[in-house]
C-alpha positions in Angstrom: -0.1 -16.3 9.7 1.8 -13.9 12.0 2.4 -10.9 9.9 4.7 -9.3 12.5 8.4 -9.9 13.0 9.4 -9.5 16.7 12.6 -8.2 18.2 13.9 -6.5 15.1 15.7 -3.0 15.7 15.5 0.2 14.0 12.5 2.5 12.8 10.9 1.6 15.9 8.5 4.8 15.3 7.0 2.7 12.6 5.7 0.0 15.0 6.4 -3.6 14.9 7.7 -4.8 11.7 5.3 -6.6 9.4 6.2 -9.9 7.8 4.4 -10.3 4.3 7.0 -12.5 2.6 4.8 -15.7 2.6 1.9 -13.8 1.2 3.4 -12.8 -2.3 2.7 -16.2 -3.8 -1.0 -16.6 -2.7 -1.4 -13.0 -3.6 -0.1 -13.7 -7.2 -2.1 -17.0 -7.5 -5.4 -14.7 -6.8 -4.2 -12.4 -9.1 -3.7 -14.8 -12.0 -7.2 -16.5 -11.3 -8.9 -13.0 -11.5 -7.1 -12.2 -14.8 -7.8 -15.7 -16.3 -11.7 -15.1 -15.2 -12.0 -11.9 -17.2 -14.2 -11.7 -20.3 -12.8 -10.1 -23.5 -15.0 -7.0 -22.7 -13.4 -6.6 -19.3 -10.1 -5.7 -20.5 -11.2 -2.5 -22.1 -13.4 -1.4 -18.9 -12.0 1.5 -16.9 -10.0 0.3 -13.8 -8.5 3.5 -12.5 -9.0 7.0 -14.3 -7.5 7.1 -17.6 -6.6 3.3 -17.5 -8.3 0.2 -18.7 -8.0 -3.1 -17.1 -5.3 -4.0 -19.9 -3.3 -0.9 -19.0 -3.3 -1.7 -15.1 -2.1 -5.1 -15.8 0.7 -3.6 -18.2 1.5 -1.3 -15.2 1.5 -4.4 -12.7 4.0 -6.2 -15.3 6.2 -3.0 -15.1 6.3 -3.2 -11.5 7.2 -6.8 -11.4 10.0 -6.3 -14.0 11.3 -3.1 -12.1 11.4 -5.0 -8.7 13.3 -8.2 -9.9 15.6 -6.1 -12.3 16.6 -3.6 -9.7 16.5 -5.5 -6.3 17.2 -9.0 -7.6 19.6 -8.5 -10.6 21.2 -5.3 -9.6 20.2 -3.4 -12.8 20.3 0.5 -12.5 19.7 1.7 -16.0 16.5 3.3 -17.0 14.4 6.6 -16.8 15.6 9.1 -14.3 14.3 12.2 -12.6 14.3 15.3 -15.1 15.5 18.8 -13.9 13.0 20.0 -11.4 10.8 17.0 -11.6 9.1 15.8 -8.3 9.1 12.2 -7.5 5.5 12.0 -7.7 5.5 13.4 -11.6 8.4 11.0 -12.2 6.6 8.1 -11.0 3.5 9.2 -13.0 5.5 9.9 -16.1 7.4 6.7 -16.4 4.3 4.4 -15.4 2.4 6.2 -18.3 5.5 5.6 -20.7 5.4 2.0 -19.9 1.6 1.6 -20.1 1.7 3.3 -23.7 4.5 1.1 -24.8 2.7 -2.1 -24.0 -0.5 -0.8 -26.0 0.7 -3.2 -28.6 0.6 -6.3 -26.3 -2.6 -8.6 -26.2 -4.3 -9.4 -22.8 -3.5 -13.2 -23.4 0.2 -12.2 -23.8 0.2 -9.8 -20.9 -1.3 -12.4 -18.7 1.3 -15.1 -19.8 4.1 -12.9 -19.2 2.8 -11.8 -15.7 2.2 -15.2 -14.5 6.1 -16.0 -15.2 7.5 -12.7 -13.9 5.1 -12.7 -11.0 6.3 -15.9 -9.9 9.9 -14.7 -10.0 8.8 -11.6 -7.7 7.1 -13.9 -5.2 10.2 -15.9 -4.8 12.4 -13.0 -4.6 10.4 -11.7 -1.7 10.5 -15.0 0.2 14.1 -14.8 0.5 14.7 -11.2 1.5 16.3 -10.1 4.8 13.5 -8.0 6.3 15.9 -5.5 8.3 18.0 -5.0 5.3 17.8 -1.3 3.9 15.8 -0.7 0.9 13.9 1.7 -1.1 12.3 4.6 0.6 8.6 4.6 1.3 7.7 8.5 0.9 4.1 8.1 2.5 5.5 6.9 5.7 8.4 9.4 5.5 11.3 7.2 5.6 14.3 6.8 3.1 15.9 4.3 3.0 13.1 2.2 4.5 13.6 -1.3 6.2 13.0 -3.9 3.7 10.0 -5.3 5.7 8.2 -2.0 5.1 9.4 -1.7 1.3 8.2 -5.3 0.8 4.9 -4.8 2.6 4.4 -1.6 0.7 4.8 -3.7 -2.6 2.3 -6.3 -1.4 -0.3 -3.6 -0.7 0.2 -2.2 -4.2 -0.4 -5.7 -5.8 -3.4 -6.3 -3.7 -4.8 -2.8 -4.4 -4.5 -3.2 -8.1 -6.3 -6.7 -7.9 -9.2 -5.2 -6.3 -9.3 -2.3 -9.0 -9.4 -5.1 -11.6 -12.3 -6.9 -9.7 -14.2 -3.7 -9.4 -13.9 -3.0 -13.0 -15.3 -6.4 -13.9 -18.1 -6.0 -11.4 -16.7 -8.1 -8.6 -16.7 -7.0 -5.0 -13.4 -6.3 -2.8 -11.8 -9.5 -1.9 -11.9 -9.4 1.7 -9.8 -12.2 2.8 -8.4 -11.4 6.1 -5.1 -13.3 5.3 -4.4 -10.4 2.6 -6.5 -7.7 3.8 -5.1 -7.6 7.4 -1.6 -7.2 6.2 -2.8 -4.6 3.8 -4.5 -2.4 6.6 -1.5 -3.0 9.0 0.9 -1.6 6.3 -1.3 1.4 5.3 -1.6 2.5 8.9 2.2 2.8 9.0 1.4 6.1 7.2 -0.1 7.7 10.3 3.2 9.1 11.9 4.0 11.1 8.6 0.3 12.1 8.3 0.4 14.1 11.6 4.0 15.3 11.2 2.8 18.8 11.1 0.4 18.6 13.9 1.7 20.2 16.9 0.4 18.4 20.2 1.7 17.9 23.7 3.9 14.9 24.3 1.6 11.9 25.2 -1.1 13.0 22.9 -2.7 9.9 21.2 -4.7 9.4 18.2 -6.3 6.2 17.6 -7.8 4.5 14.4 -9.8 1.4 14.7 -10.7 -0.5 11.6 -13.9 -3.1 12.1 -13.9 -6.5 10.9 -11.7 -9.7 10.9 -9.1 -7.8 8.9 -9.0 -4.6 11.0 -7.4 -3.8 14.1 -6.4 -0.7 16.3 -3.4 1.6 15.8 -2.3 4.2 18.2 -0.2 7.1 17.1 1.4 9.2 20.0 3.1 12.5 20.1 6.5 12.2 21.5 8.2 15.5 20.7 10.4 15.1 17.8 7.8 12.9 15.9 4.6 10.8 16.2 5.2 7.3 16.9 3.4 3.8 16.5 5.6 2.3 19.1 4.4 3.9 22.4 2.0 2.0 24.7 -1.7 2.9 24.6 -3.0 5.1 27.4 -6.3 4.7 29.0 -8.2 7.1 26.6 -6.9 8.7 23.3 -7.4 12.3 22.6 -9.2 11.3 19.4 -10.7 8.0 18.1 -11.6 7.2 14.7 -13.4 4.2 13.8 -13.7 3.1 10.2 -15.0 0.0 8.4 -12.4 -2.0 6.3 -13.7 -1.0 2.9 -13.9 2.9 3.8 -10.3 2.6 5.4 -8.3 0.9 2.4 -10.2 3.2 -0.2 -9.3 6.2 2.0 -5.6 5.1 2.1 -5.5 4.7 -1.7 -7.8 7.7 -2.3 -10.4 5.6 -3.9 -12.6 7.9 -1.7 -11.8 11.3 -0.3 -11.2 12.4 3.3 -14.8 14.1 3.5 -16.5 10.8 2.3 -14.4 8.7 5.0 -15.0 11.3 7.8 -18.9 11.1 6.9 -18.8 7.2 7.4 -16.6 7.4 10.4 -17.6 7.3 14.1 -15.3 9.8 16.1 -14.8 10.3 19.5 -12.8 13.2 21.1 -10.9 15.9 19.5 -12.4 16.2 15.9 -9.5 18.4 14.5 -7.1 15.6 15.3 -9.4 12.8 13.9 -9.9 14.9 10.7 -6.0 15.3 10.5 -5.7 11.5 10.9 -8.2 11.0 7.9 -5.8 12.8 5.7 -3.9 9.6 5.5 -2.6 8.6 2.1 -0.6 5.2 1.7 0.2 5.4 -1.9 2.3 8.0 -4.0 -0.4 10.3 -4.9 
């Protein structure tokens, strides 16, 4: 599948638009296969700090309901930011409230409901206009974001949560490049925002290379007003960071910390710029 849409205007500094629309249905099928393969004991294992597998599945259901209710149905009621509350605090609060409310729901009931609503989410994303304005993507520094980025962001969240469930159940990361290549491409759209406070001469380039069939090379260029993923590569970047795919996606989701990623990375050129690039975060953290 060609994950990139060509010739679309706006937000050029974010790089070539990504087309994740056709991947939501197979990703949802993979999630359901994972859930239906869990043992009863797997549901009580810790998936992320403070949440069991059951909690994480309840959170996913909340994400699914939120997307179809808000974007498909135009529903605008629900929790709001409290006075003085940051976006990050608000997101964490409402997520925890949802998970707590669903503590009475069994794994079987969660799975059946997730299958139904997740199918509606996949159908919604298949029909979106990728250049329409949509929700902001804070970790990329854009609000409103084009729908292609907002939808790709949701795809990465669904994929990441599936890996967390797999890991809790003793399974390895699903490295299928159909999915992981789009996940990595989306995560790297955080690079210009990651380097936003780094003052460098115009034309300075930092390159991140991810090894393997799901990897690629992303070059971010200092352009004066901002860093950009849209500029052509020069002969030699000022800094090059080479990562394996497992390290890269875990770094972007803070499954590992930057120091760990740097210890595993191969770096050429300006180390300070390379270290700055490895502060990348592609989630609300």
